[in-house]
PyMOL Python script that loads the backbone (N, CA, C, O; Angstrom):
from pymol import cmd

cmd.read_pdbstr("""\
ATOM      1  N   MET A   1      14.613  12.523   6.259  1.00  0.00           N
ATOM      2  CA  MET A   1      15.027  10.955   6.443  1.00  0.00           C
ATOM      3  C   MET A   1      15.694  10.918   4.942  1.00  0.00           C
ATOM      4  O   MET A   1      15.555  11.716   4.016  1.00  0.00           O
ATOM      5  N   THR A   2      16.384   9.840   5.018  1.00  0.00           N
ATOM      6  CA  THR A   2      17.788   9.127   4.498  1.00  0.00           C
ATOM      7  C   THR A   2      17.111   8.530   3.538  1.00  0.00           C
ATOM      8  O   THR A   2      15.945   8.161   3.677  1.00  0.00           O
ATOM      9  N   LEU A   3      17.774   8.391   2.511  1.00  0.00           N
ATOM     10  CA  LEU A   3      17.060   6.998   1.470  1.00  0.00           C
ATOM     11  C   LEU A   3      17.404   5.818   2.042  1.00  0.00           C
ATOM     12  O   LEU A   3      16.643   4.882   1.799  1.00  0.00           O
ATOM     13  N   GLU A   4      18.244   5.625   2.664  1.00  0.00           N
ATOM     14  CA  GLU A   4      18.308   3.618   3.051  1.00  0.00           C
ATOM     15  C   GLU A   4      17.302   3.719   5.106  1.00  0.00           C
ATOM     16  O   GLU A   4      16.779   2.961   5.922  1.00  0.00           O
ATOM     17  N   LYS A   5      17.585   5.011   4.941  1.00  0.00           N
ATOM     18  CA  LYS A   5      15.793   5.004   6.162  1.00  0.00           C
ATOM     19  C   LYS A   5      14.859   4.807   5.931  1.00  0.00           C
ATOM     20  O   LYS A   5      14.018   4.100   6.487  1.00  0.00           O
ATOM     21  N   LEU A   6      14.821   5.756   4.541  1.00  0.00           N
ATOM     22  CA  LEU A   6      13.082   4.823   4.096  1.00  0.00           C
ATOM     23  C   LEU A   6      13.264   3.434   3.349  1.00  0.00           C
ATOM     24  O   LEU A   6      12.523   2.455   3.438  1.00  0.00           O
ATOM     25  N   LYS A   7      14.573   3.587   2.491  1.00  0.00           N
ATOM     26  CA  LYS A   7      14.633   1.887   2.568  1.00  0.00           C
ATOM     27  C   LYS A   7      14.149   1.298   3.495  1.00  0.00           C
ATOM     28  O   LYS A   7      13.067   0.721   3.387  1.00  0.00           O
ATOM     29  N   GLN A   8      14.711   1.315   4.384  1.00  0.00           N
ATOM     30  CA  GLN A   8      14.840   0.313   5.434  1.00  0.00           C
ATOM     31  C   GLN A   8      13.254   0.230   6.023  1.00  0.00           C
ATOM     32  O   GLN A   8      12.759  -0.891   6.139  1.00  0.00           O
ATOM     33  N   PHE A   9      12.703   1.059   6.281  1.00  0.00           N
ATOM     34  CA  PHE A   9      11.133   1.669   6.576  1.00  0.00           C
ATOM     35  C   PHE A   9       9.686   0.470   5.778  1.00  0.00           C
ATOM     36  O   PHE A   9       8.683  -0.107   6.197  1.00  0.00           O
ATOM     37  N   ARG A  10      10.406   0.621   4.476  1.00  0.00           N
ATOM     38  CA  ARG A  10      10.190   0.759   3.769  1.00  0.00           C
ATOM     39  C   ARG A  10       9.572  -1.442   3.108  1.00  0.00           C
ATOM     40  O   ARG A  10       8.520  -1.983   2.766  1.00  0.00           O
ATOM     41  N   THR A  11      11.234  -1.936   3.320  1.00  0.00           N
ATOM     42  CA  THR A  11      11.331  -2.914   3.651  1.00  0.00           C
ATOM     43  C   THR A  11       9.929  -4.018   4.617  1.00  0.00           C
ATOM     44  O   THR A  11       9.166  -4.962   4.414  1.00  0.00           O
ATOM     45  N   GLY A  12      10.491  -2.699   6.086  1.00  0.00           N
ATOM     46  CA  GLY A  12       9.882  -3.500   7.136  1.00  0.00           C
ATOM     47  C   GLY A  12       8.031  -3.415   6.735  1.00  0.00           C
ATOM     48  O   GLY A  12       7.649  -4.562   6.969  1.00  0.00           O
ATOM     49  N   VAL A  13       7.156  -2.824   6.395  1.00  0.00           N
ATOM     50  CA  VAL A  13       6.682  -2.083   5.716  1.00  0.00           C
ATOM     51  C   VAL A  13       6.313  -4.022   5.818  1.00  0.00           C
ATOM     52  O   VAL A  13       6.078  -4.857   6.691  1.00  0.00           O
ATOM     53  N   TYR A  14       6.489  -3.947   4.046  1.00  0.00           N
ATOM     54  CA  TYR A  14       6.297  -5.247   3.556  1.00  0.00           C
ATOM     55  C   TYR A  14       6.491  -6.441   3.829  1.00  0.00           C
ATOM     56  O   TYR A  14       6.014  -7.478   3.367  1.00  0.00           O
ATOM     57  N   THR A  15       7.576  -6.139   4.989  1.00  0.00           N
ATOM     58  CA  THR A  15       7.459  -7.825   5.644  1.00  0.00           C
ATOM     59  C   THR A  15       6.364  -7.999   6.644  1.00  0.00           C
ATOM     60  O   THR A  15       6.199  -9.179   6.954  1.00  0.00           O
ATOM     61  N   ILE A  16       5.349  -6.906   7.397  1.00  0.00           N
ATOM     62  CA  ILE A  16       4.685  -7.388   7.737  1.00  0.00           C
ATOM     63  C   ILE A  16       3.402  -7.477   7.346  1.00  0.00           C
ATOM     64  O   ILE A  16       2.574  -8.060   8.046  1.00  0.00           O
ATOM     65  N   LEU A  17       3.030  -6.796   5.952  1.00  0.00           N
ATOM     66  CA  LEU A  17       1.615  -7.192   5.382  1.00  0.00           C
ATOM     67  C   LEU A  17       0.733  -8.425   5.105  1.00  0.00           C
ATOM     68  O   LEU A  17      -0.432  -8.617   4.754  1.00  0.00           O
ATOM     69  N   GLY A  18       1.917  -9.253   5.452  1.00  0.00           N
ATOM     70  CA  GLY A  18       0.031 -10.354   4.714  1.00  0.00           C
ATOM     71  C   GLY A  18       0.352 -10.581   3.902  1.00  0.00           C
ATOM     72  O   GLY A  18       1.376 -10.352   3.260  1.00  0.00           O
ATOM     73  N   LYS A  19      -1.243 -11.544   3.662  1.00  0.00           N
ATOM     74  CA  LYS A  19      -1.798 -11.608   2.386  1.00  0.00           C
ATOM     75  C   LYS A  19      -1.830  -9.826   1.741  1.00  0.00           C
ATOM     76  O   LYS A  19      -1.945  -8.714   2.257  1.00  0.00           O
ATOM     77  N   ALA A  20      -1.687 -10.275   0.594  1.00  0.00           N
ATOM     78  CA  ALA A  20      -2.268  -9.495  -1.040  1.00  0.00           C
ATOM     79  C   ALA A  20      -1.708  -7.882  -0.388  1.00  0.00           C
ATOM     80  O   ALA A  20      -2.162  -6.739  -0.340  1.00  0.00           O
ATOM     81  N   LYS A  21       0.182  -8.967   0.277  1.00  0.00           N
ATOM     82  CA  LYS A  21       0.972  -7.268   0.503  1.00  0.00           C
ATOM     83  C   LYS A  21       1.458  -6.213  -0.864  1.00  0.00           C
ATOM     84  O   LYS A  21       1.283  -4.994  -0.884  1.00  0.00           O
ATOM     85  N   ASP A  22       2.112  -7.049  -1.983  1.00  0.00           N
ATOM     86  CA  ASP A  22       1.650  -6.299  -2.702  1.00  0.00           C
ATOM     87  C   ASP A  22       1.568  -6.044  -3.732  1.00  0.00           C
ATOM     88  O   ASP A  22       2.275  -6.074  -4.740  1.00  0.00           O
ATOM     89  N   ALA A  23      -0.377  -5.474  -3.168  1.00  0.00           N
ATOM     90  CA  ALA A  23      -1.538  -4.481  -3.864  1.00  0.00           C
ATOM     91  C   ALA A  23      -1.574  -4.262  -2.813  1.00  0.00           C
ATOM     92  O   ALA A  23      -2.446  -3.420  -3.026  1.00  0.00           O
ATOM     93  N   LEU A  24      -1.431  -4.202  -1.648  1.00  0.00           N
ATOM     94  CA  LEU A  24      -1.589  -3.234  -0.569  1.00  0.00           C
ATOM     95  C   LEU A  24      -1.102  -2.162  -1.174  1.00  0.00           C
ATOM     96  O   LEU A  24      -1.402  -1.029  -1.550  1.00  0.00           O
ATOM     97  N   PHE A  25       0.315  -3.430  -1.105  1.00  0.00           N
ATOM     98  CA  PHE A  25       1.763  -1.652  -0.611  1.00  0.00           C
ATOM     99  C   PHE A  25       1.205  -1.268  -2.127  1.00  0.00           C
ATOM    100  O   PHE A  25       0.486  -0.327  -1.792  1.00  0.00           O
ATOM    101  N   ASP A  26       1.071  -1.342  -3.342  1.00  0.00           N
ATOM    102  CA  ASP A  26       0.992  -0.777  -4.486  1.00  0.00           C
ATOM    103  C   ASP A  26      -0.641   0.808  -4.154  1.00  0.00           C
ATOM    104  O   ASP A  26      -0.954   1.830  -4.766  1.00  0.00           O
ATOM    105  N   LEU A  27      -1.200   0.065  -2.834  1.00  0.00           N
ATOM    106  CA  LEU A  27      -2.014   0.717  -3.063  1.00  0.00           C
ATOM    107  C   LEU A  27      -1.907   2.150  -2.549  1.00  0.00           C
ATOM    108  O   LEU A  27      -2.246   3.262  -2.953  1.00  0.00           O
ATOM    109  N   MET A  28      -0.893   1.319  -0.806  1.00  0.00           N
ATOM    110  CA  MET A  28      -0.344   2.868  -0.040  1.00  0.00           C
ATOM    111  C   MET A  28       0.409   4.177  -1.504  1.00  0.00           C
ATOM    112  O   MET A  28       0.049   5.255  -1.977  1.00  0.00           O
ATOM    113  N   ASP A  29       1.242   3.487  -1.651  1.00  0.00           N
ATOM    114  CA  ASP A  29       2.554   3.967  -3.576  1.00  0.00           C
ATOM    115  C   ASP A  29       1.424   5.520  -3.949  1.00  0.00           C
ATOM    116  O   ASP A  29       1.544   6.740  -3.832  1.00  0.00           O
ATOM    117  N   ALA A  30       0.673   4.840  -4.292  1.00  0.00           N
ATOM    118  CA  ALA A  30      -1.320   5.461  -4.857  1.00  0.00           C
ATOM    119  C   ALA A  30      -1.861   6.907  -3.689  1.00  0.00           C
ATOM    120  O   ALA A  30      -1.962   8.130  -3.788  1.00  0.00           O
ATOM    121  N   VAL A  31      -2.031   6.146  -2.916  1.00  0.00           N
ATOM    122  CA  VAL A  31      -2.269   7.077  -1.653  1.00  0.00           C
ATOM    123  C   VAL A  31      -1.314   8.473  -1.678  1.00  0.00           C
ATOM    124  O   VAL A  31      -1.512   9.566  -2.208  1.00  0.00           O
ATOM    125  N   LEU A  32      -0.142   7.932  -0.834  1.00  0.00           N
ATOM    126  CA  LEU A  32       0.294   8.619  -1.546  1.00  0.00           C
ATOM    127  C   LEU A  32       1.419   9.640  -2.624  1.00  0.00           C
ATOM    128  O   LEU A  32       2.530  10.169  -2.629  1.00  0.00           O
ATOM    129  N   VAL A  33       0.439   9.478  -3.290  1.00  0.00           N
ATOM    130  CA  VAL A  33       0.573  10.181  -4.216  1.00  0.00           C
ATOM    131  C   VAL A  33      -0.416  11.003  -4.889  1.00  0.00           C
ATOM    132  O   VAL A  33      -0.291  11.995  -5.606  1.00  0.00           O
ATOM    133  N   THR A  34      -1.322  10.424  -4.530  1.00  0.00           N
ATOM    134  CA  THR A  34      -2.827  10.940  -5.568  1.00  0.00           C
ATOM    135  C   THR A  34      -2.413  12.362  -5.015  1.00  0.00           C
ATOM    136  O   THR A  34      -1.323  12.872  -4.754  1.00  0.00           O
ATOM    137  N   ARG A  35      -3.556  12.741  -4.951  1.00  0.00           N
ATOM    138  CA  ARG A  35      -3.998  14.702  -4.747  1.00  0.00           C
ATOM    139  C   ARG A  35      -5.023  14.363  -4.172  1.00  0.00           C
ATOM    140  O   ARG A  35      -5.395  14.357  -2.999  1.00  0.00           O
ATOM    141  N   SER A  36      -5.466  14.066  -5.161  1.00  0.00           N
ATOM    142  CA  SER A  36      -7.434  14.023  -4.511  1.00  0.00           C
ATOM    143  C   SER A  36      -8.128  13.031  -4.556  1.00  0.00           C
ATOM    144  O   SER A  36      -8.892  12.727  -5.472  1.00  0.00           O
ATOM    145  N   ILE A  37      -7.914  12.416  -3.530  1.00  0.00           N
ATOM    146  CA  ILE A  37      -8.721  10.876  -3.671  1.00  0.00           C
ATOM    147  C   ILE A  37     -10.523  11.145  -3.224  1.00  0.00           C
ATOM    148  O   ILE A  37     -10.943  11.857  -2.313  1.00  0.00           O
ATOM    149  N   ASN A  38     -11.447  10.194  -4.349  1.00  0.00           N
ATOM    150  CA  ASN A  38     -12.874  10.243  -4.067  1.00  0.00           C
ATOM    151  C   ASN A  38     -13.360   8.725  -3.738  1.00  0.00           C
ATOM    152  O   ASN A  38     -14.231   8.294  -2.983  1.00  0.00           O
ATOM    153  N   SER A  39     -12.240   7.957  -4.804  1.00  0.00           N
ATOM    154  CA  SER A  39     -12.458   6.934  -4.504  1.00  0.00           C
ATOM    155  C   SER A  39     -11.860   5.618  -4.966  1.00  0.00           C
ATOM    156  O   SER A  39     -11.239   5.628  -6.029  1.00  0.00           O
ATOM    157  N   PHE A  40     -11.973   4.531  -4.310  1.00  0.00           N
ATOM    158  CA  PHE A  40     -10.720   3.726  -4.741  1.00  0.00           C
ATOM    159  C   PHE A  40     -11.183   2.902  -6.418  1.00  0.00           C
ATOM    160  O   PHE A  40     -10.983   1.768  -6.855  1.00  0.00           O
ATOM    161  N   ALA A  41     -11.565   3.586  -6.737  1.00  0.00           N
ATOM    162  CA  ALA A  41     -11.693   3.813  -8.357  1.00  0.00           C
ATOM    163  C   ALA A  41     -10.117   4.227  -8.879  1.00  0.00           C
ATOM    164  O   ALA A  41      -9.238   3.592  -9.462  1.00  0.00           O
ATOM    165  N   GLU A  42     -10.224   5.634  -8.359  1.00  0.00           N
ATOM    166  CA  GLU A  42      -9.239   6.596  -8.384  1.00  0.00           C
ATOM    167  C   GLU A  42      -7.939   6.049  -8.628  1.00  0.00           C
ATOM    168  O   GLU A  42      -7.256   6.090  -9.651  1.00  0.00           O
ATOM    169  N   LEU A  43      -7.720   5.544  -7.539  1.00  0.00           N
ATOM    170  CA  LEU A  43      -6.357   4.760  -6.842  1.00  0.00           C
ATOM    171  C   LEU A  43      -5.724   3.561  -8.053  1.00  0.00           C
ATOM    172  O   LEU A  43      -4.541   3.451  -8.377  1.00  0.00           O
ATOM    173  N   SER A  44      -6.854   2.767  -8.562  1.00  0.00           N
ATOM    174  CA  SER A  44      -6.509   1.928  -9.147  1.00  0.00           C
ATOM    175  C   SER A  44      -6.189   2.471 -10.617  1.00  0.00           C
ATOM    176  O   SER A  44      -6.021   1.546 -11.412  1.00  0.00           O
ATOM    177  N   VAL A  45      -6.104   3.355 -10.998  1.00  0.00           N
ATOM    178  CA  VAL A  45      -5.571   4.096 -12.273  1.00  0.00           C
ATOM    179  C   VAL A  45      -4.614   5.503 -11.868  1.00  0.00           C
ATOM    180  O   VAL A  45      -4.457   6.620 -12.361  1.00  0.00           O
ATOM    181  N   SER A  46      -4.034   4.687 -10.570  1.00  0.00           N
ATOM    182  CA  SER A  46      -2.814   5.845 -10.523  1.00  0.00           C
ATOM    183  C   SER A  46      -1.957   5.274 -10.966  1.00  0.00           C
ATOM    184  O   SER A  46      -1.999   4.049 -11.084  1.00  0.00           O
ATOM    185  N   PRO A  47      -0.398   6.385 -11.533  1.00  0.00           N
ATOM    186  CA  PRO A  47       0.381   4.713 -12.594  1.00  0.00           C
ATOM    187  C   PRO A  47       1.509   4.082 -11.505  1.00  0.00           C
ATOM    188  O   PRO A  47       2.342   3.243 -11.848  1.00  0.00           O
ATOM    189  N   VAL A  48       1.349   4.863  -9.531  1.00  0.00           N
ATOM    190  CA  VAL A  48       2.085   3.132  -9.042  1.00  0.00           C
ATOM    191  C   VAL A  48       1.132   2.018  -8.878  1.00  0.00           C
ATOM    192  O   VAL A  48       1.826   1.014  -8.723  1.00  0.00           O
ATOM    193  N   PHE A  49      -0.038   1.722  -8.838  1.00  0.00           N
ATOM    194  CA  PHE A  49      -1.113   0.815  -8.883  1.00  0.00           C
ATOM    195  C   PHE A  49      -0.767   0.262  -9.788  1.00  0.00           C
ATOM    196  O   PHE A  49      -1.432   0.558 -10.780  1.00  0.00           O
ATOM    197  N   ARG A  50       0.247  -0.677 -10.016  1.00  0.00           N
ATOM    198  CA  ARG A  50       0.443  -1.652 -11.545  1.00  0.00           C
ATOM    199  C   ARG A  50      -1.149  -2.956 -11.261  1.00  0.00           C
ATOM    200  O   ARG A  50      -0.630  -4.063 -11.120  1.00  0.00           O
ATOM    201  N   ARG A  51      -2.313  -3.055 -11.184  1.00  0.00           N
ATOM    202  CA  ARG A  51      -2.150  -4.640 -10.795  1.00  0.00           C
ATOM    203  C   ARG A  51      -4.297  -3.666 -11.090  1.00  0.00           C
ATOM    204  O   ARG A  51      -4.565  -2.645 -10.458  1.00  0.00           O
ATOM    205  N   GLN A  52      -5.499  -4.397 -12.204  1.00  0.00           N
ATOM    206  CA  GLN A  52      -5.667  -3.878 -12.487  1.00  0.00           C
ATOM    207  C   GLN A  52      -6.992  -4.001 -11.131  1.00  0.00           C
ATOM    208  O   GLN A  52      -6.977  -4.960 -10.359  1.00  0.00           O
ATOM    209  N   TRP A  53      -8.351  -2.591 -11.001  1.00  0.00           N
ATOM    210  CA  TRP A  53      -9.116  -2.643 -11.010  1.00  0.00           C
ATOM    211  C   TRP A  53      -9.561  -2.476  -9.154  1.00  0.00           C
ATOM    212  O   TRP A  53      -9.634  -1.807  -8.123  1.00  0.00           O
ATOM    213  N   SER A  54      -9.764  -3.870  -9.978  1.00  0.00           N
ATOM    214  CA  SER A  54     -10.750  -5.167  -8.492  1.00  0.00           C
ATOM    215  C   SER A  54      -9.597  -5.444  -7.769  1.00  0.00           C
ATOM    216  O   SER A  54      -9.851  -5.743  -6.602  1.00  0.00           O
ATOM    217  N   SER A  55      -7.862  -5.451  -8.191  1.00  0.00           N
ATOM    218  CA  SER A  55      -7.097  -5.298  -6.627  1.00  0.00           C
ATOM    219  C   SER A  55      -7.118  -4.922  -5.211  1.00  0.00           C
ATOM    220  O   SER A  55      -6.652  -5.306  -4.138  1.00  0.00           O
ATOM    221  N   VAL A  56      -8.167  -3.635  -5.876  1.00  0.00           N
ATOM    222  CA  VAL A  56      -8.035  -3.010  -4.509  1.00  0.00           C
ATOM    223  C   VAL A  56      -9.174  -3.540  -3.352  1.00  0.00           C
ATOM    224  O   VAL A  56      -9.197  -4.119  -2.266  1.00  0.00           O
ATOM    225  N   TYR A  57      -9.888  -3.075  -4.118  1.00  0.00           N
ATOM    226  CA  TYR A  57     -10.559  -4.215  -3.296  1.00  0.00           C
ATOM    227  C   TYR A  57     -10.461  -5.277  -2.366  1.00  0.00           C
ATOM    228  O   TYR A  57     -10.782  -5.413  -1.186  1.00  0.00           O
ATOM    229  N   GLU A  58      -9.779  -6.191  -3.465  1.00  0.00           N
ATOM    230  CA  GLU A  58      -8.715  -7.316  -3.123  1.00  0.00           C
ATOM    231  C   GLU A  58      -8.277  -7.611  -1.968  1.00  0.00           C
ATOM    232  O   GLU A  58      -8.326  -8.173  -0.874  1.00  0.00           O
ATOM    233  N   ALA A  59      -7.864  -7.015  -2.674  1.00  0.00           N
ATOM    234  CA  ALA A  59      -6.775  -5.759  -1.143  1.00  0.00           C
ATOM    235  C   ALA A  59      -7.087  -5.717  -0.154  1.00  0.00           C
ATOM    236  O   ALA A  59      -7.180  -6.752   0.505  1.00  0.00           O
ATOM    237  N   ILE A  60      -7.317  -4.761   0.253  1.00  0.00           N
ATOM    238  CA  ILE A  60      -8.403  -4.656   1.378  1.00  0.00           C
ATOM    239  C   ILE A  60      -9.624  -5.424   1.608  1.00  0.00           C
ATOM    240  O   ILE A  60     -10.398  -4.540   1.974  1.00  0.00           O
ATOM    241  N   GLN A  61     -10.165  -6.332   1.619  1.00  0.00           N
ATOM    242  CA  GLN A  61     -10.399  -7.951   2.068  1.00  0.00           C
ATOM    243  C   GLN A  61      -9.857  -9.183   2.016  1.00  0.00           C
ATOM    244  O   GLN A  61     -10.054 -10.024   2.893  1.00  0.00           O
ATOM    245  N   ASP A  62      -8.983  -9.416   0.767  1.00  0.00           N
ATOM    246  CA  ASP A  62      -8.049  -9.808   2.382  1.00  0.00           C
ATOM    247  C   ASP A  62      -6.636 -10.103   3.013  1.00  0.00           C
ATOM    248  O   ASP A  62      -6.033 -10.990   3.617  1.00  0.00           O
ATOM    249  N   GLY A  63      -6.450  -8.691   2.459  1.00  0.00           N
ATOM    250  CA  GLY A  63      -4.709  -7.946   3.860  1.00  0.00           C
ATOM    251  C   GLY A  63      -5.495  -7.599   4.951  1.00  0.00           C
ATOM    252  O   GLY A  63      -6.535  -6.985   4.714  1.00  0.00           O
ATOM    253  N   ASN A  64      -5.186  -7.889   6.185  1.00  0.00           N
ATOM    254  CA  ASN A  64      -5.054  -7.769   7.399  1.00  0.00           C
ATOM    255  C   ASN A  64      -4.841  -7.515   8.022  1.00  0.00           C
ATOM    256  O   ASN A  64      -5.300  -7.650   9.157  1.00  0.00           O
ATOM    257  N   PRO A  65      -2.940  -6.315   7.150  1.00  0.00           N
ATOM    258  CA  PRO A  65      -2.597  -5.947   7.890  1.00  0.00           C
ATOM    259  C   PRO A  65      -2.377  -5.788   9.760  1.00  0.00           C
ATOM    260  O   PRO A  65      -3.404  -5.553  10.396  1.00  0.00           O
ATOM    261  N   PRO A  66      -0.686  -5.962  10.749  1.00  0.00           N
ATOM    262  CA  PRO A  66      -1.715  -6.157  11.606  1.00  0.00           C
ATOM    263  C   PRO A  66      -0.939  -4.392  11.946  1.00  0.00           C
ATOM    264  O   PRO A  66       0.192  -3.963  11.718  1.00  0.00           O
ATOM    265  N   ARG A  67      -2.636  -3.496  12.805  1.00  0.00           N
ATOM    266  CA  ARG A  67      -2.735  -2.902  12.742  1.00  0.00           C
ATOM    267  C   ARG A  67      -1.192  -1.879  13.863  1.00  0.00           C
ATOM    268  O   ARG A  67      -0.657  -0.797  13.619  1.00  0.00           O
ATOM    269  N   THR A  68      -0.945  -2.919  15.083  1.00  0.00           N
ATOM    270  CA  THR A  68       0.015  -2.115  15.925  1.00  0.00           C
ATOM    271  C   THR A  68       1.584  -3.055  15.794  1.00  0.00           C
ATOM    272  O   THR A  68       2.372  -3.186  16.731  1.00  0.00           O
ATOM    273  N   GLU A  69       1.740  -3.544  14.620  1.00  0.00           N
ATOM    274  CA  GLU A  69       2.845  -3.405  14.101  1.00  0.00           C
ATOM    275  C   GLU A  69       3.549  -2.339  13.281  1.00  0.00           C
ATOM    276  O   GLU A  69       4.709  -1.932  13.211  1.00  0.00           O
ATOM    277  N   LEU A  70       2.049  -1.957  12.509  1.00  0.00           N
ATOM    278  CA  LEU A  70       2.547  -0.988  11.512  1.00  0.00           C
ATOM    279  C   LEU A  70       2.513   0.361  12.621  1.00  0.00           C
ATOM    280  O   LEU A  70       2.163   1.465  12.206  1.00  0.00           O
ATOM    281  N   THR A  71       2.674   0.276  13.203  1.00  0.00           N
ATOM    282  CA  THR A  71       2.103   2.208  13.875  1.00  0.00           C
ATOM    283  C   THR A  71       4.516   2.119  14.387  1.00  0.00           C
ATOM    284  O   THR A  71       5.564   2.760  14.465  1.00  0.00           O
ATOM    285  N   GLY A  72       3.843   0.774  14.535  1.00  0.00           N
ATOM    286  CA  GLY A  72       5.475   0.437  15.162  1.00  0.00           C
ATOM    287  C   GLY A  72       6.478   0.489  14.322  1.00  0.00           C
ATOM    288  O   GLY A  72       7.644   0.616  14.696  1.00  0.00           O
ATOM    289  N   VAL A  73       6.233   0.426  13.489  1.00  0.00           N
ATOM    290  CA  VAL A  73       7.465   0.710  12.709  1.00  0.00           C
ATOM    291  C   VAL A  73       7.700   1.923  11.624  1.00  0.00           C
ATOM    292  O   VAL A  73       8.782   2.036  11.049  1.00  0.00           O
TER     293      VAL A  73
END
""", "prot")
cmd.dss("prot")
cmd.show_as("cartoon", "prot")
cmd.util.cbc("prot")
cmd.orient("prot")
């Protein structure tokens, strides 16, 4: 995948995330770069998750991304 395609993909995903999209996007990045995940609290200390730990739970609770659209991006 070229860098330009990756940028387009990330932009496409970001635009359809809806509420809490910044925190959800950071959460997705944290999942991608964390080798072993045992809890959401671990994700909140990832260097790419730039929010407070409670944002992990708020993003999951408030964010309701359209799953069908995300699978087609």
